[in-house]
C-alpha positions as CSV (number, residue, x, y, z in Angstrom):
1,X,-2.4,-1.4,0.2
2,X,1.1,-3.0,0.2
3,X,2.4,-0.2,-2.0
4,X,1.1,2.4,0.4
5,X,2.7,0.7,3.4
6,X,6.0,0.3,1.5
7,X,6.1,4.0,0.5
8,X,5.3,5.1,4.1
9,X,8.0,2.8,5.5
10,X,10.6,4.0,3.0
11,X,9.7,7.6,3.8
12,X,10.0,7.1,7.6
13,X,13.4,5.3,7.2
14,X,14.7,8.1,4.9
15,X,13.6,10.8,7.3
16,X,15.2,8.9,10.2
17,X,18.5,8.3,8.3
18,X,18.8,12.0,7.2
19,X,18.2,13.1,10.8
20,X,20.8,10.6,12.1
21,X,23.4,11.8,9.5
22,X,22.9,15.3,10.8
23,X,23.2,14.3,14.4
24,X,26.2,11.9,14.1
25,X,28.6,14.2,12.1
26,X,31.3,13.7,14.7
27,X,31.6,10.0,13.7
28,X,32.6,10.7,10.1
29,X,36.4,10.2,10.7
30,X,35.6,6.7,12.2
31,X,33.2,5.6,9.4
32,X,35.4,2.8,8.0
33,X,36.2,1.4,11.4
34,X,32.6,1.5,12.5
35,X,31.3,-0.1,9.2
36,X,34.0,-2.8,9.4
37,X,33.3,-3.6,13.1
38,X,29.6,-3.1,13.3
39,X,28.4,-3.4,9.7
40,X,26.5,-6.7,10.1
41,X,24.7,-5.8,13.3
42,X,23.7,-2.4,11.8
43,X,22.4,-4.1,8.7
44,X,20.4,-6.7,10.8
45,X,19.0,-3.9,12.9
46,X,17.9,-2.0,9.8
47,X,16.2,-5.1,8.3
48,X,14.3,-5.7,11.6
49,X,13.3,-2.0,11.9
50,X,12.1,-2.0,8.2
51,X,10.1,-5.1,8.9
52,X,8.5,-3.7,12.0
53,X,7.7,-0.4,10.4
54,X,6.2,-2.1,7.4
55,X,4.0,-4.3,9.5
56,X,2.8,-1.3,11.5
57,X,2.1,0.7,8.4
58,X,0.2,-2.2,6.8
59,X,-1.8,-2.7,10.0
60,X,-2.7,1.0,10.1
61,X,-3.7,1.0,6.5
62,X,-5.9,-2.0,7.0
63,X,-7.4,-0.4,10.2
64,X,-8.2,3.0,8.8
65,X,-8.7,2.6,5.1
66,X,-10.7,-0.6,5.0
67,X,-13.2,0.4,7.7
68,X,-16.7,-0.9,7.2
69,X,-15.9,-2.7,4.0
70,X,-18.2,-5.6,4.7
71,X,-21.1,-3.2,5.3
72,X,-20.4,-1.2,2.2
73,X,-20.3,-4.2,0.0
74,X,-23.3,-5.9,1.4
75,X,-25.5,-4.9,-1.5
76,X,-23.1,-6.8,-3.9
77,X,-23.5,-10.0,-1.8
78,X,-27.3,-9.6,-1.9
79,X,-27.3,-9.2,-5.6
80,X,-25.2,-12.4,-6.0
81,X,-27.6,-14.4,-3.8
82,X,-30.7,-13.2,-5.7
83,X,-29.1,-13.8,-9.1
84,X,-29.2,-10.2,-10.5
85,X,-25.5,-10.3,-11.3
86,X,-26.0,-10.3,-15.1
87,X,-27.1,-7.3,-17.2
88,X,-28.9,-7.7,-20.5
89,X,-26.8,-7.0,-23.6
90,X,-27.5,-3.7,-25.3
91,X,-29.1,-3.9,-28.8
92,X,-27.6,-2.4,-31.8
93,X,-30.3,0.3,-32.0
94,X,-29.6,1.6,-28.6
95,X,-25.8,1.6,-29.2
96,X,-26.1,3.7,-32.4
97,X,-28.8,5.9,-31.1
98,X,-31.0,5.1,-34.1
99,X,-34.7,4.4,-33.4
100,X,-35.3,3.2,-37.0
101,X,-35.9,-0.4,-37.9
102,X,-33.4,-2.1,-40.0
103,X,-34.9,-3.6,-43.2
């Protein structure tokens, strides 16, 4: 679930950055001045944006992909309470497919 949220967040940030690179072409001559003057605030903004997008993607994943998990796994809880959690070990005859007795 964390991996899905991370992939979604990175995809959104990449799409946003490619769109901004297309829209802000007129700032290319001032790139070094802008990075030197505003590099730290831009980096902090990107970290906060990444954190917020990741939290939103994680919350959406939990909301939509884990719907009714408790109800779907209620049979497992009932089996554990009754004690039917263990299965008998298969015998050698059933594994080999032989119905003959070993002598």
